[in-house]
N, C-alpha and C positions, 0 to 999 in steps of 0.2 A: 646272790640272786637279787637282793635289794639294790646292790650297786649297779647291776645290769639294768634293772627297771628304771633307776634314777638316770642312768646314761641315756636310755632310750627316750625318756621324758624330756631330758635336756635337748636332745637332738630334734625332737618334734617342735619344741619351742623355738629353737634356732631356725628351723625350716620355715615355720610360720612367719617369724620376724623377717627372714630374708625374702620370702615371697611378698610380704607386705611392702618392704622397702622397694623391691623390684616394681611392684604395682604402682607405688607412689611415683617412682622415677619415670615409668612409662606415661603415667597420667600427666606428670609435670612436663614431660617431653612434648606431649600433645598440646599442652596449653602454651608452651613457649616455642612456637614455630618461628622460623626465620624466613623472611622474604628477601631474596637477593635482588638487588637493583644495579643496573649497569648503564653508564653513560660516559661521554668523553670530555665534556667541558666543565672544569672546576669553577668557572665563572658563574655557572648556574647553581652552585651549591647553596647559597643563601636561600634562594626560592625553593629548591628541592627539599632542603632540611626543614624549612618552615611547614611545608605541606605534609611532610612525613610526621612531624610533631602533631599536626591536626589528626592524622590517621591513627596515631598511637593513643590519642585520647579516647577514640572509639574502640580501639583494640589494645588495651594496656598490656596484654600478655604476649603480644607479637613483637618480635625483634625485626628491625629492618636494617639490613647491611648494604651500604652503598659503595660501589667500586668505581673509581674513575680511572679509565685506561686511556692513555694518549691516543689521539686520532690515528697515528701511524700504525698502532698495534691493535686498535679496537676491533676492527672487522675480522682480522685473522683469529684473534682470541675468541671472539664471539662465535664465529662459524665452527671453529674446532670444538668448542665446549658443547654447543647445541647439537652439532653433528654426532657427538659422542653420547647423546642422550642426557646431557646435564645442562649446564649454563644457568644464567640468571632467570628469575621468574618474570621480571619486568625490565625492559631495556629500551634505550633510544633507537629509533629507526629513522633512516633518511630515504629520500626518493630514489637515488641511484641503486640502492640495495634492496628496496622494498619488493619488487616483483620476484626476485630470486628467493627471498625468504617466504613470501606468501605462496608462490607456486610449488615450492619444495615442501610445504607443510610444516615449516619450522615455527610458524606463529599461528595463534588461534584466531578464528573468525570471531569477532566481538559482537556480532548481531544477536546471538542468543542472550547475552548478558544485557544488551541494550533493550531488548524486547521485554525482559523481566524487570527492568529498572524504570521507575516512575519519574525520575529526575533527569537522567541523562538524555539529551536530545541532539541529534546530529545537526538539525537545522540551525542550532545556535552558533555554529562554527563557519568560518569562511569557506565557501564552496571549493575553492582551489585546493585547500589542504585536505578536505574530505575526499575529493576526487583522487588526489595524489595517493591516499592510503586506502583506497577501495580496490579490492581484487574480485573480479567477477561480480561486481555490484555490491559487494559486502565489505564493510569497514573492518580492516585488520590492524589498525593502529590508531589509538585515540589522539586526535590533534592536540598539540601542546602549544607551540608558538609558530608564527610565520616570520619570514624575512623577505625583504626586497632590497634593492641596491640603490644607493645614493652616492653623491659626490662629496666626500669629506675634504676639507681644506684647512690649511694653516693660516690663520689671520695675520700672524706676525710676519710671515714671509711675504704675504700680499701687501701689508702695510709698509714694510721696508722697501718694497719695489714700487710703491705708490700706485698700485693696481687695484681697481674695484673688485669686490668679491663676486663669485659666480652667482647667477640667479636663474630663474625659470626660462629666460630667453636664450640661454647659451646653446650653441651647437658644436659640432666637431671642430668647426673653424675657430671657435673661441678657445678650445683646448689647445690647438696648435699655436694660435697667435699669442695668447696670454702665456701659454706654457713656455714659449721662447723668452719672453720678458722676465719670467720668474726663474729661469734656469741660470745658475751661476757656477761655472766650472771651478773658479778659484775657491769658492766656499764649499764645493762638492754638493750643491743643491740642484735637484731636478725639478722641473715644473710639474711633472705628472708621472704617475707610476702605471705603466701598462704591463703588469707582472703576468706573463703568459702562463704561469702555473695556476692562476686563479681563473678557471673557466667561467663560473657563474658571475663573478663580479667584473670580469674584464671582457673577454671576447664573446661570450654568449649574448650579452646585452648588445654589443656592437653589431653582431650578425643580424639581430632582429631590427635594430635601428637602421640598418642598411637596406632592410626589406627582405632579408633572407630568413632561413630557418635551419635548425639543427637536425630535426627529424620531422617528417610530415605527419599529418593528423592520424592516419591509419597505421603509423609506425612501420611503413614498408620501404621508405626511401630516405637516404641521407641528403642533407642540403649543403654539405661541406664543399662540394665541387661547383657550387653556383657562383655566378659573377658577383652577386651581392656579398656572399661570404668572403670571397677573395678581396673585395673592396675593403671590408672590415679589417682583414689582416694586413693589407698594404697600408692602411692608415696607422696601424700599430707599428709597422716597420718604419714608416716615415717619422714617427715620434722618436723611435730609438735612433735612427740614422742622424736626426738633427740634434741628438743629445738632450731632448726634452724628457725622455723616459730612460731609466736605467736599461742596460742591455740584458739579454737573456742570461749571459754568463754572470753578470752582477747579481741578478735576483736569485740565481742558483746558489750563490754564496750567502747573500743577505736578502731575504725576501722583501718585497715592496712595503709590506706592512711595518716591518722593523725600521726601514729607512724613513717612513712617514713618522713613526713614533720618535725617531731620533732627530726629527725636524730637518731631514735631508731631502724631503719630498714635499712639494707645496700642495698637490692634489692627488687624491687616490679614490677610485671607485671601490666601495666595500659595502657589505651587507649591514642591515640594521643592528644585528647582534654586536657589531664592533663599536657601537656608540659608547657604551659604558666603559669599555677598556680604553678607547681613545681619549675619552674625557678625563679619566683618572690620570693618564700620563700627561696629556697636553693642556689640561685645564682650560683657561679662557682663550688660549690660542686656537681652539678647535671651533670650526663652523661646518655646516652641512647644507647642501643645495641639491636640487633634482639633478639626475643624470642629464648631461647635455644631449640634445637630439641629433639624430642623423637625418635620414629622409623622414623619419617619424620618431616618436617617443617610445621607449621600451625599457622595461626593468624586469629581470628574471625574478619570479616569485617562487619561493621554496618554503619549507617548514619542517618541523620535527614532530614525530608522533611517538607515543608510548606503545610498545608492542608487548604481547604476552607469550611467553614460551609455550609451545604446543605440548611440551612434556611436563609442565609444572604440576605438582601435586597439590598446589594451593591456589586453584583458579579463582575461587570466590573471594579469598583474601586479596589476591593479586588485582582483581577487578575493583575492589574497594580502594586499594592503594592508587590505582590508575585514576579513579574518580577524584580522590583527594588531590592528586597532582594536576589533573587536567579538567576537573569539573569547575563550576563557577568560582568557588573559593580559591582553588589552585590557580585559576587563570588570573584572579585579582592579585595573587601573590607574585606571579611572574611579571605582571604589568607594573606593579609598584616597585619591583626590584630594578626596573629599567633594563633588564637583560634583553628582551625583544618584544615584538608585538604579540600579544596573546592571541591564540587562534579563535577565541570566542569573540564574535563581532561586537557585541554590546559592551564589552569591557575594554576594547582597544583604546578608547579615549583616556583611560587611566594612565596608560603608558606614556601618553604625550606630556604628562606632568612630571614624569620620573626624572628627567634632566631638563629643567626649565630653561637653561641657557642655550639649548639646541632646538632648532626647528624640526622636531621629530615628525611633524605632519608630512614632511617630504616623503617618508616611507609609507604612510597610510595613503597618501594621494597616489603613490605609485601603483596601488592596487587597481586603479582605474585603467591604467595602460600596461598593467603587468602581464607577463608572458609566463605560463607554467613551466617549471623546470622540466627539461626534456628527459623522458625515461622510456624504456621498453623492458622486455623481460630480461635482457642481458646487457643492461646499461653499463655495468662495470667492465664488461669485456670490450665493448667498442670504445669506451672512454680511455681504456688502457692504450688502445691503438692510437686514438686521437692525441693523447698526451705525448707519446713517444715520437710520433711523426711531426707534430707541431713544434715541440721543444727542439727536436733535431734540426728542423728548418731554421729556427731562430739562432741556433748555435752554428749555422753555416754549413751543415752537412748536405743540404739539398735546397733547391729553390722552393719558395713558399707555395706556389701554385701546384707544383708536383706533389708536395707533402699533402696538400688539401685533397688532391685527386686520389692519392693513396688512401687517405682516411675514408673518403666516400666509397671507394671500391670495397675496402675491407669491411666497412660498416654495413654496406648493402648485403654482403655475403652473410654477415652475422644476422641481420634482420630477416633474410630469406630463410635461414635455418630456424629462426623463431616461428615463422609462419608455417613451416612444414611440420612442426611438432604438434 
């Protein structure tokens, strides 16, 4: 009997200990939550990591796990995980995919968090990126950085050819005229890269410089079949036909950016985010100038925002992390890193000093004649059509004008469906 009582007593002690351990584990689990973060560009990691460290000082018991997924797989992976009720708590959002995520309820409306926050002010950010990430008048992604397009050039190639560097007076005519002088078939050097895979930095700008548009203001009509748009694409074709720019087949195999970094291209239009990467590879050979004008000056303006998963169980912590990343201190970090122009207006000047040897003011000045990145509810759908038709035309599958007419027709059908829903 004594043995039985002793056994029961021991079992009770073990039960209490086990319950206590379980309780401590649960408590510890609550204290050590993990915030999952997702983005695609590892070049942003120094700035992102520094902002996360600042967040962890305020939340020492919170773990932040950052996943970098290559651009080619990012959106497929993100949509699959979020559609399945999971996915990261906080992640990068871009313009082409924003409407789909916002209208599908995949990301949270940030206005309730902003309303309760005494520090975060939407008015502090460039209006273009605030508008870009507003759905039904409400901000759904916190602006992080903006980008515009400039003309990067290789000083050594210019010097070797005895040609003056590009400046603010340049037009399309200069691209063609100087591009011919810089092109050298024997050395495999092209004067200019009109990589038709790069819509924002290549043909979107040219379309607006010619006086055309990609999509009209009320998002009901495509501008791809206009005379101005066709003029822009025939300019690209002329550069390729003259050997000034690599062919579509060439850039399918080796993209224009890689040719520029290999010093096989003298000039390339590219976004401000490329400045740090180009400088690291090309060093003192690198220069930058405003985009040459067509009938007028134009530079496509885009930007990245931080979005919050609508299904997150850690919304308050996620908002605190988003503020650490895109609030005043986070914006200073992204500016000082040289990665791109911070979305907060008053901090943008810090970025100008991040690469002293480059005239980064080119990209800030571009805001004055900047054109917002074209988007609608189903941007990704009509951009897929656009890409296939245009690339097919430059690969010789059909005349350019016919391809552009096809883009406009199919795009108008997609836009009509958007309006009917």
